[in-house]
N, C-alpha and C positions, 0 to 999 in steps of 0.2 A: 438112283444111280447103281448101275451094275458094275462090279469090279471083277477083274481077272488078274492073276499073277502068273507071269511066264518067265522062263529063263531064255535069254537070247541077247542079240545085238539090236539095240533100238533102231539102228539105221536100216534094218531089214523089215521093220513093222509097216503094215499097210493101213494104219489108222488114218482118219481124216486130218490129224495133226499130231506131231511129236512135241513133247514138252521136255526141254532141257533147262539148264540153269547156268548162272555165272555169278561169282563173287565180285563185289565191288573192287576195282583196282587191278583185276586180272587182265592182262593184255593178250595173253596167248592161252586160249581155252584148252583144257585137258580132259581126260576121261571120255565119257559118252558125249559131252558137249564138243570136245575136240574132234571126235570121230564124225559127228554131224557136220561140223565146220569144214573138215577135210573133204567130205563127200560133196559139199556145196562150193568147193574151190575157194575156200577162205572167205565166204560171204560174211560170216559173223566177225571174223578178224577185221575185215574192212569196215564193218559197222562200228566196231570198237575204236579203230584207228581214226575214224572220222568224228569221234566223240558224240555220236548220236545215241549211243547206248553204253553205259558204264557199270551196269550191274547193281545199281542202287536198289535197296529193298522196296518192293512195290512197283518197280518199273518192269515193263515187258517190251519185247521186240518181236515182230512177226516177219518171218522170211518165207518166200515161196520157193519151192525146190525145182520147178520147171523140169520135172522128170528125172532129176539126178538122184532122187530117193523114191521109194515106193509111196511114201506119204506126200501129199501135195503141199503141206505147210509144216513149218517149224516155229514154235513159240519158245522164246528164251525169256526166262523169268529171273529178275535180279534177286540175289540173296542178301545183299548188303555186305557189311564188313565181316570177314571170316572170324575175327576174334570175338565178335558179339553174337555170332550165330548159335542158335540152340533149337530145341524141338519146337518151341513156339514160333521161331522163324521159319521152320520147315512147314508148319501148319499154315502160317500166313502166306507163304510162297505158293502152296498148293491152291489156296483159296483165291489168290490174285490171278493165278493161271486160269482157274475155272471161270472167273468173272470175265477175263479177256476173251476166252473161247466162246462164252455165251453170247458175245456180241457178233460172232461170226455165224451166219445162218447156215453155212455149209459144213459145220462141225457137229457131228453127233457122237462120234467115237474118237477118243484120243488115247495116246500112249505116253506114259511119263516115266522118267527115272525117279528114284527115291532121293529127294533133296536132302543133302547132308550126310548120306550114308557112305559117301566116298571120301573126298578130301575134307569134307566138313567134320569128320571125326565122330559123328553121332552113332550111338548104338543102332544097329540095322533094324531091329524090331521096333524101337521107339520112333525112329525116323519114318518107317513105313506106316506106323499107326498115325503119326502126325499128318502125313500126306493124305491118307484116307479120311481123316477127320476134317482137314481143311477143305478137301474136295466136296465132301458130303455137306458140310456146313454151308459152303458157298452155293451149293445147288438147291438150297431150301427155297420153297415157294409157299407163301402163306395160303390158307384156304381161300378159294375164290367162289363167289356166288354170281359171277357174271354169266351171261348166256353164251359167251364165246370164251374159249380157253386161251389164257395169256401165253405168249411165247415162252418157251423154256430153252434151256441150254443143252449141252451134251448129256447123254443118258448112259454112256458106257465108258469105262476107264480101264485100260490095261496097264498094269504096273510091270515094268520090265527090269529084270536083274540079270546081269551077265555072268555072275558067279554062282554055279549050281550049288555050292556048299552053303551059300547064304540064303538060297531060295526059300527053305522052310521057315526061317526066321522072318523074312520079308512077308511071306504069305500070312503068317500068324499075326504080324503087326497090322496088315491090311484088314484082316477079318475083325480084329479087335477094334481098330479105329472106325470101321464102318458101323459096327454095332453100337459103340458109344455115341458117335455123332448122330446116328439115326434116332437114338433116345433123346438127344438134345433137341432134334427136330420135332419129336413127339411133344416134348414140353413146350416148344415154340407154338405148335399148332393148338394145343390146349389153351394157351394164353391169348392167342390171336383170335380164337373163335368168338363170334358175337354173343353177347350175354343173353339174348333171347333164345339162343340155341344151346348154350352151355351154361346150365345152372346146376346146383348141387346134385340133384338126382341124376342128371345126365352124366356128370363126371363119374358118379358112382357106377353107372352102367358101363361106361367105357373102362373103368378100372376092373370090373368083373370080367369083361371080355379080354382085356389084356392079361389078367391073371390066368385065365383058362388057356390062353395062347402060349405063354412062356413058362407056366408051371409055378406060379405064385399062389399062396393061399390068400383069399380075399374075404374079409368080413366087413359089412357096412352096418353101422349103428344109426338108427333113425332117431327122431326126436323123442319118441316114447321111451326108448331105452336110455337115452341120455338124461331124460328127466328123472327116471328111476335111479340113475347113478348120481344125481345131484349136480349136473353140469349146467347150472342155471346162469352162469356168466356167459358161456358160449350161446346158450339158447336165447338169451336176451337180445343178442345182436340179430338173431333170425326173426324176431317177433314181428317186425314190420314188413316182412316179405311174404308173398304168396307161395314161395318155394321153401320147402322144409330143409333144415340143415342136415348134413350127412357127415359122419365121421368114418372115413375110409381107412381100413387097415389092410396093408399088403405085407405078407410075411414070406421071406426067403429062408427056408430051413432045410438045407441039404442033410442027407443021412449022416448021423453022427454028431450033429450040432444041436440036437434037441435040448440038451441041458446047458448049452452055452449061453451066458448072459449076452443079450443081443445088443447090437448097435442100433439105436432107434433114430430115425430121421423124421422130423415133423415139419409139415409145410402149411403156411397160412393160405387158405383158399377162399378169399372173398371174391365170389364170381362176378359181382358188380358192387361198387362202393359209391353210393350217393353221398356218403357222410351221415346218413340218417337224419335225425332232427337237426343236428349241427351240419346242415347241408353244405356241400361244396359249391364253389362258383361254377357256373355253367361252362365256362371256357375250358376246353380239353377234358371235360368230364367223361367223354367217350373213351378215353384211354384207361379209365378205371376198370375196364373189363380185364385188365392184366393184373389186378390186385390179388389174383390167385396164382401168381407166378411161383411162389414158394411151394405150393401144393403140386403144381405142374412139374417143377424140378424134382420133387420127391418121387412122383409117379414115373417120370422119365428115368431117374436113377435106378429105381427098382426094376424096370424093364432091363436095363443094361446089366445090372447085378445078376439077374436070373439068367440072361443069355450067356454071360461070361462064365457062369457056373462057379461063382466065388464060394469058397469053403468057409463061409462065415454066416452066422445067423443074423439077419438084418430085417428090421421091421420098419416099414414106411407108413406114416400116418398123414393123411390129408384131411384137414379140418375145413369143411366146405360150407359156406354160409353166404347169403346175399344180404347186404345192408341197405334197407329201404325205409323210407318214412311213411307210416300210415297211422291210423288211430291206435294200433296196438304196439307201435314202436317204443323202445326204451328211450329214456329222456336224460338230459343233463340233470343232475340232482338225485337220480335213482341210487339206491344202495343194493348191491347184488352180492349174493353168497354162492360160491361155487363148490366144486367137488372136494376141495381140501378143507372146507369150512371157514376159510378166510374170506373176509368181506372187502368189497371195493366200492368206492364212491365214484360215480360217473360225472366227470366234468365236461367231457366231449364225447358224443356218440361217433365222431369221426376218428377217434382213437380206439377203433374196434378190433384191430388185428391182435393187439396184445391181450384183449379179452378172450378171443377164441383160443389163443395159445394157452391162456391160464388154465383152462379146463383140459385141453388136449395134453398139456405137459403133466398135469396132475394124473390123468388117466394112465399114461405110459409108465408111471412108477410101479404099477402092478407087475411089470415084466422084470423087475430088478435089473435094469439095463446096465451094460458095461459103460455106455456113454449115450448122451442124447444131444442131437444137434437140430436146432430149428432154423428154418429159412423163412423170411417174411419181408415183403415190401412194406416196411413199417413206418419210416419217417422220411419226409422230404428233406429234413435237415442233414441226413447223411450225404446227400448230393452236394450240399453247400460245403461240407467238410472235406469230401474226397473227390468230388467230380465223378465222371463216369469210369474212372480208371480202376477202382477197387471197391469191394463190398466191405462194410464194417464188421469186425469180429469182436464179440464180447464173450467172455468166458469166466467161469468160476473155478477153472482147473487149468493149471499151467501146462500139464502134460497134454491135455486135449487141445489146448490152443497151439502148442508146438506141432502136434500131429496135423492139425488143419492147415497151418502155414506150410508145412512140408507138402501136403496134398495140393495146395494152391500153386506152389512152384512146379510140381509135376504136371498139373493139369493146364497151367497157363491162365487159370481164373484167380485173379489176385484178391487177397484179403489184407486188411490193415487192422492191427489190434487197436482197440479203443478202450478208454479207461472205464473201470467198474468200481471206483472208489466208494466206500461206505457213505461218504458225505452226500452222494446223490440220493440216498434214501430219504434225506430230510425233505427234499422237494416233493416227494410223493406220499408223505404221511397224510392220511385222511383226517378230516375234521370229525366225521361221524362214522368212519369205517377205518379199517387197518391201513388201507392204501387208497389213493385216488389214481385214476387212470391217465392223468396228465400232470407233468411237473412244470409245465409252461415252456416257453420258447428257449430259455437259457439252459444249455446242457441237455436239450431234449432227446438227443440220441442215446445218451447214457442213462437218463432217468427212465426212458422207455425200457431199456434193457434191465434196469434194476426192478422195474415193475414185474417183468416176466420172471426174473430170478426168484421173486417172492413166492411163486407157485411151483418151483422146482424143489424136490425134496429127495435126498438120498442117492443122488447120482451125479457124476460129472456132466456138466452142461455147457453148451455154447450156443450163442445166438448170432445169426448172420443177417444183418440188415442189408437187403439186396435192392432196396427201392431205387437206387441210382444206377444199377447195372442190369436190371431186368427188362428194360424197355428203351428203345431208341425211337425218337420222333422222326429221325432220318437215318439212312445208312451211315454208319460211322467208319467201318472198314470192311474188307471183304468177308471176314468171319462174323461181323456184327451187323445184321440186316436191319432195315426199318421194321419196327414192331418188336415183338418178343424176341429176346436173345437166348432163352433157355439156360441162363446162367445158373450154375450150381450142379448141373448133372455130372459134368466131368469131374468136378471137385469132389462130389460125394462118392463117386465110383473110386477115385484115387484113395479117399479116406477109408472106404470099406476094404480095400486091398492092403492097407497098411498094417504092419504088426503093432497093434495098439496096447497089448498086454503090459509091456514094460513101462510105457508112457503113462498108463492109467493106474499104476500100482499105488 
C-alpha cells in the first residue's frame, strides 16, 4: 500500500473512490461528508432518510457520482455511536472501508478523510495513525504459492486534510501507522509461511536480512554455542528434528543508550509443533506452523522499533526450534537441566514452549534488563478462559503489568490479567526434579506461567499467552484475517515507547 498525505478539499480529488464517514444517528452530514453530500445533491441525505444507511459501525454505502465529482464513486463508512468512538474505532472503520473497496474491481487508488479527527474529537496524529494501520492491516495478503496471482485490492491511498496547520501531524501519524502495520504484516507472513520453507535457520537468515535493512544488530546462537552455555532444556526440544535450533538476538541500541538497562522481548518460535513423542491429533495439525507467532511478533516489533527510531535500548529474542518425534527425540519421563542449573521433569513433550522459554529467559538475565516480556502460543486453555478477545497476562511485577495494560489500551490489542498465586507452584512440583513441565488440566494457564517464572531471575517479568489470539481459522473482522494475526507487534511498540522508569522502580 502506497500512502500520500495532501492538503485540500476531498471533493476535488480525482481518485477512483472517495471515502467519508458518518456517525450512527446523524441525519444531516457535516464536514467533509456534508460537502460530498452537497456536491451529490443530497444523495447521502436521501439514503439516510430512507433508512438504508444509518452509520452503524461496520456498515458501508456506495454512491456513484455521475460526473458531479471528479471521483466516480463515494464510499461512506459507518463509525457507530459517537460516544463510544475511539482510535480503535477509527482503525476498524479504515479496515472496513478497504475491504469494501477491495470488492470493487475498478478501484486501485482511493482518497480518504481521517476518521475521528473532526467531530470525533480524536487527536489528529493518533487518528491518522489508526487510519493508516487499519488500511494496511486490511490490505494484507498471505504468501501464495499458486501459479496465478490472487486478486488484490487498492494499492494507493491518499489521506486528505483540509486544515494546513494540521497537515504535519496527519502526515506523521500516517507514516507511523504505515510502519507499525507493515511490521504486523511481516509477523503475519512469518507465521503463515509453510513449515517446510520456514524452519529455524531460515528465520535466522531473514532476521539477519531485516537487521541489515533497518539498522539492528543481529546475533544468532547455534546449537554448539547453546550447548556450551548449558541450554539443555531448549536443546532437548530440538533433538527430534533435522533442523537445528537457533537463538536469534536483535538489538536496537541508539547512540547514548549503550549503558541503559534494556527492555527485552522474548518470543516462542516453534516453527512446527507435532507435539513430539506426546504427538498431537492429526486434525488441524497443519495450523501448528503458527506456533512461532510469539517469535514472529518480536521480530515484527523490532522492525517497527528500529524504523520509528525509538530512543530506548530494546533487545528482541526469538527462540526458534522445531518439535518433531524421531529416535533422538526427548521423552516423557526425561529429566532435563538447563542454563540456570534448575532441573525439570518432562510429563509431556507437547508442553515444549515453556521449555524453550526456560533457557531463553535464563540467557537474557546477562543483560541486567529493565524488564522482560515473553510472548508464546502456550496453552489451548487460555482460549477456553478468554475466547479470541484478549491474550492472557501473567506478571510478577505490578508496575510492568500496569504498563502492559496501558499499552494494550493504546494499541487496541487487549490483555487480561490472570492469577499468579503461589498455590499454583504445588501443581508443578517435580517428583524427581525441582519442577515438572505440566501441572495438569486444572489451572493449566497459571501453572504454565508459574513454570516459566521458575526460570526468571533478577528482573521484572511478564508472560503473554497469545495462543487464542495469534491465529484465526476464518476471518473474524476486517483487521483480523484468516490465518496469522500478528498479535503483539502493536502492543510491544506501545510498551517500548512508554515511560517505564517510574513504574519499574
